[in-house]
C-alpha positions in Angstrom: 0.0 0.0 0.0 2.7 2.5 1.1 4.8 1.7 -1.9 1.9 2.1 -4.3 0.8 5.5 -3.0 3.2 7.8 -4.9 2.4 6.0 -8.1 -1.3 6.4 -7.6 -0.9 10.1 -6.9 1.1 10.5 -10.0 -1.4 8.7 -12.2 -4.3 10.7 -10.8 -2.7 14.1 -11.1 -4.8 16.2 -13.5 -3.2 17.6 -16.7 -2.4 21.3 -16.9 -3.7 22.8 -20.1 -1.3 24.9 -22.2 -2.0 28.6 -21.8 -3.7 30.5 -24.7 -1.7 32.9 -26.9 -3.0 35.9 -24.9 -1.6 34.5 -21.6 1.2 36.3 -19.9 4.6 35.8 -21.5 6.1 33.9 -18.5 3.4 31.4 -17.5 5.3 29.8 -14.7 6.3 33.0 -13.1 2.9 34.5 -13.7 1.1 31.5 -12.3 3.3 31.6 -9.2 2.5 35.2 -8.6 -1.2 34.6 -9.1 -1.2 31.7 -6.6 0.5 33.9 -4.0 -2.1 36.6 -4.6 -4.9 34.1 -4.2 -3.5 32.8 -0.9 -3.2 36.4 0.4 -6.9 37.2 -0.3 -8.9 37.6 2.9 -12.3 38.8 1.4 -14.3 38.8 -1.8 -13.3 42.4 -2.7 -9.6 41.4 -2.9 -10.5 38.1 -4.6 -12.7 39.5 -7.4 -10.1 41.2 -9.6 -7.8 38.2 -9.5 -10.7 36.0 -10.4 -11.4 38.2 -13.3 -7.8 38.0 -14.4 -8.0 34.2 -14.3 -11.0 34.2 -16.5 -9.7 36.7 -19.1 -6.3 34.9 -19.3 -8.0 31.5 -19.5 -6.0 30.3 -16.4 -9.3 29.4 -14.7 -9.2 26.1 -16.7 -5.9 25.1 -15.0 -6.9 22.6 -12.3 -4.2 24.0 -9.9 -5.5 27.5 -10.3 -9.1 26.3 -10.0 -8.3 24.4 -6.9 -6.8 27.6 -5.3 -10.0 29.5 -6.2 -12.0 26.7 -4.7 -9.8 26.8 -1.5 -10.7 30.5 -1.2 -14.4 29.6 -1.4 -14.2 26.7 1.0 -12.3 28.7 3.5 -14.8 31.5 3.3 -17.8 29.1 3.5 -19.0 30.5 0.1 -19.8 27.0 -1.2 -23.0 27.9 -3.1 -21.1 30.7 -5.0 -18.3 28.3 -5.7 -20.7 25.7 -7.1 -22.3 28.4 -9.5 -18.9 29.6 -10.7 -17.4 26.1 -11.4 -20.6 24.8 -13.0 -20.1 27.4 -15.8 -16.4 26.4 -16.5 -15.3 24.0 -19.2 -13.5 21.8 -16.5 -15.5 19.1 -14.7 -16.2 20.3 -11.1 -15.2 16.9 -9.7 -11.7 17.3 -10.9 -11.3 20.7 -9.3 -12.5 19.5 -5.9 -10.4 16.4 -6.2 -7.3 18.4 -7.0 -7.9 20.4 -3.8 -8.2 17.2 -1.8 -5.0 15.9 -3.4 -3.1 19.1 -2.5 -4.4 18.9 1.1 -3.3 15.3 1.3 0.2 16.1 0.0 0.6 18.9 2.6 -0.7 16.6 5.4 -3.8 18.7 6.1 -6.0 15.6 6.8 -8.8 17.6 8.5 -9.1 19.8 5.4 -9.3 16.6 3.3 -12.3 15.3 5.2 -13.9 18.8 5.4 -13.6 19.2 1.6 -15.0 15.7 1.1 -18.0 16.7 3.4 -18.5 19.9 1.3 -18.5 17.9 -2.0 -21.2 15.6 -0.6 -23.2 18.6 0.7 -23.0 20.5 -2.7 -23.8 17.3 -4.7 -20.5 17.2 -6.5 -20.0 13.7 -7.9 -17.0 11.7 -6.5 -14.9 9.7 -9.0 -12.3 7.0 -8.5 -9.5 9.5 -7.9 -11.5 11.2 -5.1 -12.0 7.8 -3.4 -8.3 6.9 -3.7 -7.3 10.1 -2.0 -9.9 9.7 0.7 -8.8 6.1 1.5 -5.2 7.2 1.8 -6.2 10.0 4.1 -8.0 7.5 6.3 -4.9 5.2 6.3 -2.7 8.0 7.6 -4.7 8.6 10.8 -6.3 5.1 11.0 -9.8 6.6 10.6 -11.7 3.4 10.5 -15.2 4.8 10.9 -14.6 7.5 8.2 -13.1 4.8 5.9 -16.1 2.6 6.5 -18.3 5.5 5.4 -16.2 6.1 2.3 -16.5 2.4 1.5 -20.3 2.7 1.7 -20.2 5.6 -0.9 -18.0 3.5 -3.2 -20.6 0.8 -3.1 -23.4 3.3 -3.7 -21.5 4.8 -6.6 -21.2 1.4 -8.3 -17.5 1.2 -8.0 -17.5 -1.6 -5.5 -15.9 -4.1 -7.9 -12.9 -1.9 -8.7 -9.8 -3.9 -7.9 -7.5 -1.0 -7.0 -10.1 0.6 -4.7 -10.7 -2.8 -3.0 -6.9 -3.3 -2.5 -6.7 0.1 -0.9 -9.7 -0.5 1.3 -8.1 -3.8 2.4 -4.9 -1.9 3.2 -6.9 0.6 5.3 -8.8 -2.1 7.3 -5.6 -4.1 7.8 -3.8 -1.1 9.3 -6.9 -0.5 11.6 -6.7 -4.2 12.7 -10.0 -5.1 11.2 -9.4 -8.7 10.1 -13.0 -9.6 9.4 -13.5 -6.6 7.0 -10.2 -7.4 5.2 -11.2 -11.1 4.8 -14.7 -10.2 3.6 -13.3 -7.9 0.9 -10.6 -10.4 -0.1 -13.1 -13.3 -0.4 -15.5 -11.2 -2.5 -12.9 -10.2 -5.0 -13.4 -12.1 -8.3 -9.9 -11.5 -9.5 -7.1 -11.1 -7.0 -3.7 -9.7 -8.0 -0.4 -9.9 -6.0 -1.3 -6.8 -4.0 -4.6 -8.4 -2.8 -2.8 -11.5 -1.7 0.0 -9.6 0.0 -2.5 -7.4 1.9 -4.3 -10.5 3.2 -1.2 -12.4 4.1 0.3 -9.4 5.8 -2.9 -8.9 7.8 -2.8 -12.4 9.1 0.8 -12.0 10.2 0.1 -8.6 11.9 -2.9 -10.1 13.7 -0.9 -13.0 15.2 -2.1 -15.7 12.8 1.1 -16.7 11.1 -0.2 -20.2 10.4 -3.1 -18.8 8.3 -0.6 -16.6 6.4 1.4 -19.6 5.4 -1.7 -21.6 4.4 -2.8 -18.6 2.3 0.5 -18.7 0.4 -0.3 -22.2 -0.7 -3.7 -21.0 -2.0 -1.9 -18.1 -3.8 0.3 -20.6 -5.6 -2.7 -22.7 -6.6 -4.3 -19.5 -7.9 -1.3 -19.0 -10.2 -0.3 -15.6 -8.7 3.5 -15.2 -8.5 4.8 -14.0 -5.1 7.0 -10.9 -5.1 9.5 -9.6 -2.5 6.7 -8.1 -0.3 5.0 -11.5 -0.2 8.2 -13.3 0.9 9.0 -10.7 3.5 5.6 -11.3 5.2 5.9 -15.1 5.0 9.4 -15.1 6.5 8.1 -13.0 9.3 5.4 -15.7 9.8 8.0 -18.4 9.9 10.0 -16.5 12.5 7.0 -16.2 14.7 6.2 -19.9 14.4 9.9 -21.0 14.5 9.0 -22.9 11.3 12.5 -23.7 10.0 11.2 -26.2 7.4 8.9 -23.6 5.7 11.5 -20.9 6.1 14.0 -23.0 4.2 11.4 -23.6 1.4 11.0 -19.9 1.1 14.7 -19.4 0.9 14.8 -21.9 -2.0 11.8 -20.0 -3.6 13.8 -16.7 -3.4 16.8 -18.3 -5.2 14.6 -20.0 -7.8 12.8 -16.8 -8.7 16.0 -14.7 -8.7 14.7 -12.3 -6.0 17.5 -10.0 -4.9 18.5 -10.8 -1.3 19.1 -7.3 0.1 17.4 -4.7 2.2 14.3 -5.8 4.1 14.3 -9.2 2.5 17.9 -9.9 3.7 17.0 -8.7 7.2 13.9 -10.9 7.3 15.7 -14.0 6.0 18.5 -13.6 8.6 16.0 -13.0 11.4 14.1 -16.2 10.4 17.2 -18.3 10.8 18.0 -16.6 14.1 14.5 -17.2 15.5 14.7 -20.8 14.4 18.0 -21.3 16.2 20.1 -21.7 13.0 22.7 -19.2 13.9 25.4 -20.7 11.7 23.1 -20.4 8.6 22.2 -16.8 9.5 25.9 -15.9 9.9 26.7 -17.6 6.6 24.0 -15.5 4.8 25.3 -12.3 6.2 28.9 -13.1 5.2 27.9 -14.1 1.7 25.7 -11.0 1.2 28.8 -8.8 1.5 26.9 -6.2 3.4 30.2 -4.8 4.7 29.7 -2.6 7.6 25.9 -2.9 7.9 25.9 -2.4 11.7 22.2 -3.2 12.1 22.6 -6.6 10.4 25.8 -7.6 12.3 24.1 -6.4 15.6 21.1 -8.7 14.9 23.6 -11.6 14.7 25.1 -10.6 18.1 21.5 -10.6 19.5 20.8 -14.0 17.9 23.9 -15.5 19.5 23.0 -14.0 22.9 19.5 -15.5 22.5 21.0 -18.9 21.7 23.2 -18.6 24.8 26.4 -18.6 22.8 27.9 -15.6 24.5 31.4 -16.1 23.2 30.3 -16.4 19.6 28.3 -13.2 20.2 31.4 -11.4 21.4 33.4 -12.6 18.3 30.8 -11.1 16.0 30.6 -7.9 18.1 34.4 -7.5 17.9 34.1 -7.9 14.1 31.9 -4.8 13.8 34.2 -2.0 12.7 31.8 0.9 13.4 29.6 0.0 16.4 26.6 2.1 17.3 25.0 2.4 20.7 22.6 -0.5 19.9 25.5 -2.8 19.2 27.1 -2.0 22.6 23.7 -2.3 24.3 23.1 -5.7 22.7 26.4 -7.2 23.8 26.4 -5.6 27.3 22.8 -6.7 28.1 23.7 -10.1 26.6 26.4 -10.5 29.2 24.0 -9.5 32.0 21.3 -11.9 30.8 23.8 -14.7 30.8 25.1 -13.9 34.3 28.5 -12.5 33.0 28.2 -9.4 35.1 31.8 -8.5 35.4 32.3 -8.9 31.6 29.4 -6.6 31.0 31.0 -3.9 33.2 34.3 -4.3 31.5 32.6 -3.8 28.2 30.8 -0.8 29.6 34.2 0.7 30.5 35.4 0.1 26.9 32.3 2.0 25.6 33.3 5.0 27.8 36.9 4.8 26.5 35.4 5.1 23.0 33.8 8.3 24.2 30.3 7.0 23.5 27.6 8.3 25.7 25.2 5.6 27.1 21.5 6.2 27.1 19.1 5.6 30.0 18.4 2.0 29.0 22.1 1.1 28.9 22.7 2.8 32.2 19.9 0.8 33.8 21.7 -2.4 32.5 25.0 -1.2 33.9 23.5 -0.5 37.3 21.9 -3.9 37.3 25.3 -5.5 36.7 26.8 -3.4 39.5 24.0 -4.5 41.8 24.6 -8.2 41.0 28.3 -8.1 41.9 27.7 -5.5 44.6 30.2 -3.1 43.1 29.0 0.0 44.7 32.2 2.0 43.9 31.6 1.6 40.1 27.9 2.1 40.6 28.6 5.5 42.2 31.0 6.4 39.4 28.3 5.7 36.8 25.9 7.7 39.0 28.3 10.6 38.8 28.4 10.3 35.0 24.5 10.6 35.0 24.7 13.7 37.2 27.5 15.2 35.1 25.5 14.8 31.9 22.5 16.4 33.4 20.3 13.4 32.9 17.0 13.3 34.8 17.0 10.5 37.3 13.5 9.1 37.1 11.5 6.1 35.9 13.6 3.0 35.2 16.8 4.8 35.8 15.8 6.0 39.2 14.5 2.6 40.2 17.8 1.0 39.1 19.8 3.4 41.3 17.6 2.7 44.3 18.0 -1.1 43.7 21.8 -0.7 43.4 22.1 1.1 46.7 19.8 -1.3 48.3 21.9 -4.3 47.1 25.0 -2.5 48.4 23.2 -1.9 51.8 23.4 1.8 51.5 19.8 2.7 52.4 20.6 6.4 53.0 21.8 6.8 49.4 18.8 4.9 48.1 16.4 7.0 50.2 18.0 10.2 48.8 17.4 9.1 45.2 13.8 8.0 46.2 12.9 11.3 47.7 14.3 13.3 44.7 12.3 11.3 42.1 10.0 13.7 40.2 7.2 11.1 40.3 7.2 7.8 42.2 5.5 4.7 40.7 4.9 1.4 42.5 8.3 0.1 41.2 10.0 3.0 42.9 8.3 2.1 46.2 9.1 -1.6 45.8 12.8 -0.9 45.0 13.1 1.2 48.2 11.3 -1.4 50.3 13.6 -4.1 48.9 16.6 -1.9 50.0 15.3 -1.7 53.6 14.8 -5.5 53.6 18.3 -6.2 52.3 19.8 -4.0 54.9 17.8 -6.0 57.5 16.3 -2.9 59.0 13.1 -4.6 60.2 11.3 -1.6 61.8 12.1 0.7 58.9 11.0 -1.9 56.4 7.7 -2.3 58.2 7.1 1.4 58.6 7.9 2.0 54.9 5.7 -0.9 53.8 2.8 0.7 55.6 3.4 4.0 53.8 3.2 2.5 50.2 0.1 4.1 48.7 -1.0 1.4 46.3 0.7 -1.9 47.1 0.9 -4.5 44.4 1.7 -8.2 44.7 5.5 -7.5 44.6 5.1 -5.2 47.6 3.5 -7.9 49.7 5.8 -10.7 48.4 8.9 -8.6 49.3 7.7 -8.1 52.9 6.6 -11.7 53.2 9.9 -13.0 51.9 11.7 -10.7 54.3 9.9 -12.1 57.3 10.6 -15.6 56.1 14.3 -15.0 55.8 14.3 -13.3 59.2 12.5 -16.3 60.8 9.7 -13.9 61.9 7.0 -16.5 61.1 4.3 -15.1 63.4 4.5 -11.7 61.6 4.6 -13.4 58.2 1.4 -15.3 58.8 -0.2 -12.1 60.2 0.9 -10.2 57.1 -0.5 -12.9 54.8 -3.9 -12.7 56.6 -3.8 -8.9 56.0 -3.1 -9.5 52.4 -6.3 -11.6 52.2 -8.3 -8.5 53.3 -6.6 -6.3 50.7 -7.5 -5.9 47.0 -4.3 -7.7 46.0 -4.5 -11.5 45.4 -1.6 -13.7 46.3 0.3 -15.2 43.3 2.3 -18.4 43.2 5.4 -16.7 44.6 3.4 -15.6 47.6 1.9 -19.0 48.2 5.3 -20.8 47.8 6.9 -18.4 50.3 4.1 -19.0 52.8 4.2 -22.7 52.3 8.0 -22.7 52.8 7.5 -20.8 56.1 4.9 -23.3 57.2 7.4 -26.1 56.5 10.1 -24.3 58.5 8.0 -24.1 61.7 5.7 -27.1 61.2 2.7 -24.9 60.9 0.4 -27.6 59.5 -2.9 -25.8 60.0 -1.6 -22.7 58.2 -0.3 -24.9 55.4 -3.7 -26.7 55.1 -5.4 -23.3 54.9 -3.1 -22.3 52.0 -3.9 -25.6 50.2 -7.6 -24.9 50.7 -7.1 -21.3 49.4 -5.4 -22.7 46.3 -8.2 -25.1 45.5 -11.0 -22.6 46.3 -9.5 -20.1 43.9 -8.9 -22.7 41.2 -5.2 -22.1 41.1 -3.5 -24.7 39.0 -1.1 -26.8 41.1 1.9 -27.0 38.8 5.3 -28.6 39.6 6.5 -25.5 41.6 3.4 -25.3 43.7 3.1 -29.1 44.0 6.7 -29.3 45.3 6.0 -26.6 47.9 2.8 -28.3 49.1 4.5 -31.8 49.3 7.5 -30.3 51.1 5.2 -28.5 53.5 3.2 -31.6 54.4 6.3 -33.7 54.6 8.1 -31.3 57.0 4.9 -30.9 59.1 4.7 -34.6 59.7 1.7 -35.3 57.5 3.3 -37.7 55.0 -0.1 -39.2 54.1 -1.4 -35.9 52.8 1.8 -35.3 51.0 1.5 -38.7 49.2 -2.2 -38.1 48.4 -1.3 -34.8 46.7 1.7 -36.5 45.0 -0.6 -39.2 43.5 -3.1 -36.6 42.2 -0.4 -34.7 40.2 -0.5 -35.7 36.5 2.9 -34.3 35.6 5.8 -34.7 38.0 9.3 -33.3 37.5 12.4 -34.2 39.5 11.6 -31.6 42.2 8.2 -33.2 42.9 9.7 -36.7 43.1 12.5 -35.5 45.3 10.2 -33.7 47.8 8.1 -36.9 48.2 11.2 -39.1 48.7 12.5 -36.6 51.3 9.2 -36.7 53.1 9.3 -40.5 53.4 12.9 -40.3 54.5 12.3 -37.8 57.3 9.6 -40.1 58.6 12.0 -43.0 58.7 10.0 -44.8 55.9 13.2 -45.9 54.2 11.7 -48.7 52.1 9.0 -46.4 50.8 11.6 -43.8 49.9 13.6 -46.4 47.9 10.5 -47.8 46.2 9.6 -44.3 45.1 13.1 -43.7 43.7 12.8 -46.9 41.7 9.4 -45.8 40.4 10.9 -42.4 39.5 13.6 -44.2 37.5 11.0 -46.3 35.7 9.2 -43.2 34.5 12.3 -41.8 32.9 12.7 -38.8 35.3 16.5 -38.3 35.9 17.4 -37.7 39.5 19.6 -34.7 40.4 22.0 -34.1 43.3 19.2 -33.1 45.7 17.4 -36.4 45.0 20.4 -38.4 46.0 20.8 -36.3 49.2 17.2 -37.3 50.1 17.7 -40.9 49.2 21.0 -41.3 51.1 19.5 -39.6 54.1 16.6 -42.1 54.0 19.2 -45.0 53.9 20.9 -43.4 56.9 17.7 -43.2 58.9 17.0 -46.9 58.1 20.6 -48.1 58.8 20.9 -49.5 55.2 24.6 -49.2 54.7 25.0 -51.5 51.7 22.0 -49.8 49.9 23.5 -46.4 50.7 26.8 -47.2 49.1 25.0 -48.8 46.1 23.1 -45.5 45.5 26.2 -43.4 46.2 28.1 -45.3 43.5 25.1 -45.2 41.1 24.9 -41.5 41.5 28.5 -41.2 40.0 28.6 -44.1 37.6 25.1 -44.1 36.1 23.8 -40.5 36.4 27.1 -38.7 36.2 26.3 -36.6 39.3 29.5 -35.5 41.0 29.1 -35.9 44.8 29.4 -32.7 46.9 30.1 -32.2 50.6 26.4 -32.9 51.4 26.5 -36.4 49.8 29.7 -37.2 51.6 28.2 -36.0 54.8 25.2 -38.4 54.3 27.7 -41.3 53.9 29.6 -40.4 57.0 26.3 -40.1 58.9 25.2 -43.5 57.5 28.4 -45.3 58.6 28.5 -43.5 62.0 24.9 -44.3 62.9 25.5 -47.9 62.0 28.5 -48.0 64.4 31.1 -48.4 61.6 33.3 -45.7 63.1 36.6 -46.8 61.7 35.1 -47.1 58.2 33.6 -43.6 58.6 37.1 -42.2 59.5 38.7 -44.0 56.6 35.9 -42.7 54.3 36.6 -39.1 55.5 40.3 -39.3 54.9 39.7 -40.6 51.3 37.2 -37.9 50.5 38.3 -35.8 47.4 36.6 -32.7 48.8 37.6 -30.5 51.7 36.2 -31.6 55.0 33.9 -29.1 56.7 32.3 -28.7 60.1 29.3 -30.9 59.1 31.5 -33.9 58.4 33.4 -33.9 61.7 30.2 -33.1 63.6 28.6 -36.2 62.2 31.5 -38.3 63.2 31.7 -36.7 66.7 27.9 -37.3 67.2 28.3 -41.0 66.2 31.2 -41.4 68.5 29.0 -40.2 71.4 26.2 -42.6 70.4 28.6 -45.6 70.3 30.8 -44.3 73.2 34.2 -44.2 71.3 35.8 -41.5 73.4 39.2 -41.6 71.7 37.8 -41.1 68.2 35.5 -38.5 69.6 38.4 -36.5 70.9 40.1 -36.7 67.5 37.0 -35.5 65.7 36.6 -32.7 68.3 40.1 -31.5 67.5 39.4 -31.4 63.8 36.2 -29.4 64.5 37.7 -26.7 66.6 40.5 -26.2 64.2 37.9 -25.2 61.7 35.8 -23.2 64.1 37.4 -22.5 67.5 34.1 -21.1 69.0 31.9 -24.0 67.8 29.6 -24.5 70.8 28.1 -27.7 69.4 31.5 -29.4 69.4 32.0 -28.8 73.1 28.5 -29.9 74.0 28.9 -33.1 71.9 32.2 -34.0 73.5 30.9 -33.2 77.0 27.9 -35.5 76.3 30.3 -38.3 75.2 32.3 -37.9 78.4 29.1 -38.0 80.4 28.0 -41.3 78.8 31.4 -42.8 79.6 31.2 -41.6 83.2 34.2 -39.3 82.9 32.8 -36.4 84.9 36.1 -34.6 85.4 36.4 -34.3 81.6 32.8 -33.1 81.5 33.6 -30.4 84.0 36.8 -29.5 82.1 35.0 -29.2 78.8 32.2 -27.1 80.2 34.8 -24.8 81.9 36.7 -24.4 78.7 33.5 -23.5 76.9 32.8 -20.8 79.6 36.4 -19.5 79.4 36.1 -19.0 75.7 33.0 -17.0 76.2 31.0 -19.3 74.0 27.3 -19.5 74.8 25.6 -22.8 74.1 22.9 -22.5 71.4 19.6 -22.5 73.3 17.0 -25.1 72.5 13.9 -23.7 70.9 10.6 -25.4 70.1 7.6 -24.1 68.2 4.0 -25.4 68.4 1.0 -24.1 66.5 -2.3 -23.4 68.4 -5.4 -21.8 67.0 -3.4 -20.2 64.1 -0.7 -18.7 66.4 2.8 -20.0 66.6 4.0 -20.4 70.2 7.7 -20.5 70.8 9.4 -22.0 73.9 13.0 -22.0 74.9 14.7 -24.1 77.6 13.6 -23.2 81.1 11.1 -20.6 79.6 9.1 -18.8 82.3 7.7 -16.0 80.1 4.7 -17.8 78.7 1.3 -17.0 80.2 0.8 -20.7 80.5 4.0 -21.2 82.5 2.4 -21.9 85.9 0.2 -24.7 84.5 3.0 -26.0 82.3 5.4 -26.4 85.2 2.7 -27.8 87.5 2.1 -30.6 85.0 5.8 -31.1 84.5 6.2 -31.7 88.3 3.4 -34.2 88.2 5.1 -36.0 85.3 8.4 -36.0 87.1 6.9 -37.8 90.0 5.4 -40.4 87.7 8.7 -40.9 85.9 10.7 -41.3 89.1 8.3 -44.0 90.3 9.1 -45.8 87.0 12.8 -45.5 87.7 13.5 -42.9 85.0 16.2 -40.4 86.0 15.0 -36.9 85.1 17.7 -34.5 83.8 15.9 -32.6 81.1 12.5 -31.7 82.4 12.9 -28.0 81.4 14.0 -28.7 77.8 12.1 -26.6 75.2 10.4 -29.6 73.6 9.0 -30.8 77.0 7.5 -27.3 77.6 6.0 -27.3 74.1 4.5 -30.8 74.4 3.0 -30.0 77.8 1.5 -26.8 76.4 -0.1 -28.9 73.7 -1.5 -31.3 76.3 -3.1 -28.4 78.2 -4.4 -26.3 75.2 -5.7 -28.8 72.7 -8.2 -31.6 72.3 -7.2 -35.1 73.2 -8.0 -36.2 69.6 -5.5 -33.8 68.0 -1.8 -34.9 67.5 0.7 -32.6 69.2 3.2 -31.4 66.6 6.4 -29.7 67.7 9.4 -28.4 65.7 12.7 -28.4 67.6 15.8 -26.5 66.4 18.2 -29.1 68.0 18.4 -32.9 67.9 16.2 -34.4 70.7 18.2 -35.7 73.6 17.9 -39.3 75.0 16.1 -38.3 78.1 13.5 -36.3 76.3 13.1 -39.1 73.7 12.4 -41.6 76.5 10.1 -39.2 78.3 8.0 -38.6 75.1 7.4 -42.3 74.8 6.0 -42.4 78.3 3.9 -39.2 77.8 2.4 -40.6 74.6 1.3 -43.8 76.6 0.2 -42.0 79.8 -1.9 -39.4 78.1 -2.9 -41.6 75.0 -1.7 -38.8 72.7 0.2 -38.9 69.4 3.2 -36.7 69.7 5.1 -35.7 66.6 8.5 -34.0 67.1 10.6 -32.8 64.2 14.2 -32.1 65.3 16.9 -30.8 63.1 17.4 -34.1 61.4 14.2 -36.2 61.2 10.7 -36.9 62.6 9.9 -38.8 65.8 6.3 -40.0 66.0 5.4 -41.2 69.5 2.3 -43.4 69.7 1.4 -45.7 72.7 4.9 -45.6 74.1 6.8 -46.3 70.9 8.7 -44.1 68.5 8.7 -44.4 64.7 12.5 -44.1 64.7 12.7 -47.4 66.6 15.3 -45.7 68.8 17.7 -45.3 65.8 18.5 -41.7 65.5 
């Protein structure tokens, strides 16, 4: 359409008659003077003598002069007089009016075009094909669909509805206005379609997001015997790019060669882009090289972008370095490519090279640079770039302002971030969220809470930022309260919100909260995909409700490795080793490949079940079958597996042969096992290794002290405790959490701050008397898990299991006491320590005293 417009204007221009012999001697100069005089006329008195001159010199028959006369009449609203004057001339009145419309269109006065058209209709001046062409083009320029529709109606009324050129132009108008139905209706009614008709219909399908229909139409076009031109192929290549249809794209490439279409300009760009979008970078590169485009920076830059998209960052850099005259887009493509691929330092190094070349970055590139600085926490460079922004007088607002706030937030400089925030000309929700994120990263809880309350129109990111902050700060009570507030707001939680809340429920064993979230998901018809499914299974598993976890697992139609792993881990924490192994075998049978986390869950399950041979079998399978390189966590599982089974010498030998550096967890596992199996000598060796890594490790002293106590070496117990005191190391306090009526209650060892304390200690004294009658020596009656369990006995119905989450491994005395409590009070007690679950029912524990 756009290409055809100048041709149509040329063909529709009206011929200028040669002046009569009595005309002025220099017609061009004379005509120019008369036109100027006509334009200067402001009233009929000034106009009349010039009009008379036009009549006597016969210039009135020149359509250009006549259109100027008409312009005077139209501007002065003297339409009736104009109609009388032009009806007496030899020139058809339609041509004069149409010439005026043509001139208005050329000058871009679209309102005057439509006003003149309206006057023609009012005065009864007939409209011809030229008039309609100019009117359609005017409608195209400002996408005047309603006006175009009305012109279409007049075309039909005038009997020109079957004119091919008019229909092609109307199709172009409707296509630009996004009116697919109107375009298709015109196309289907056309008895004879030329290449312009087909191109317009194909282009419309591509623009409207129907590339498949565009390609199908091309097949119909070939059947109809119409030969495609360059414009056709450009549209079709665009369709292939959108569909990633390489096969069809290659067919079009062959068509181009067969029909000798010149590969250059837009056609070259579209062909290269098709291969890029279809992932054939080598072919795209080959075409660019063969086309000998030289220093076509746009084309080479598109190759850089293609390699970035294909995650071939080094190939992208080679092409980038090949560009001799880079523009800002070239630099931006490569720098942002580095950032997208996680090569933040490389992106900043390239940014420095850009500045050495004395190129001035724009706001978009500066945002990218600030993002890279934030990722590597290079506040010094970030401040330097900020100085450049100030020096160049750039306005810090919008994305640029938000990027600066984010940078200073990442670098934990809230004062700088606050200064930028306060100076922003206008603050959008992204600005508020960036500032809130800065407070959260600097761990300023009160300021973050205060700022969050001030945000005028919170969105889901605002709520998620605060919820995640509470989760990372272990402030679960405030997290659940905030989540409840969110329910009362106009903002609905998204999957990120729900996953964060479920993760927090898992951390503290808040089963009721977790169930409520699950109900919310189902009630709001939120699809449980793999991410949400994994979070729910993990929550149920860590809250001691493995049955609910397995039910949900069974209902999921699609399961990825994370879903399988979460379910295996849930069985493992419950001590259901055989179920965990069966599930792993089922996972293998379905073709899902386990990852390193899967093997951690599986090896932990073997450790809980004491399955040494099976553990080594899976450890070897991880390396030899699945090519998963063991890390320190896998080696830790194996040390724990050997230690729990009493194979202490083998555990030590395994540690010494480990190809990775031993850390605190490795020696802690061995030291704990030595205490369980009363190997004091090896315990002392493990202790020495531990304190060499961490001199102030309180757990090391406590474990060694407990080992001495079990061996009856009380002097060594006293010496170890004294050494701990001299070092100024405070033993990590035991902490237990229990959920009651939607509130998380936290207890620490010897806690007297709870409103329930009097009742709790009264019942504890009663229990102590019972235990002493049974011959059970009481040394841990004030441990946090005891307080939490007693609170559960006092505050909840006898039918509800008591669920407690403990931050430390349960001690032997408490373990024995819980078995008695479960029997004496006929209550199921579920305690999750920092390693596994203990489910006490009728005097027995699910761990079978193997923990």
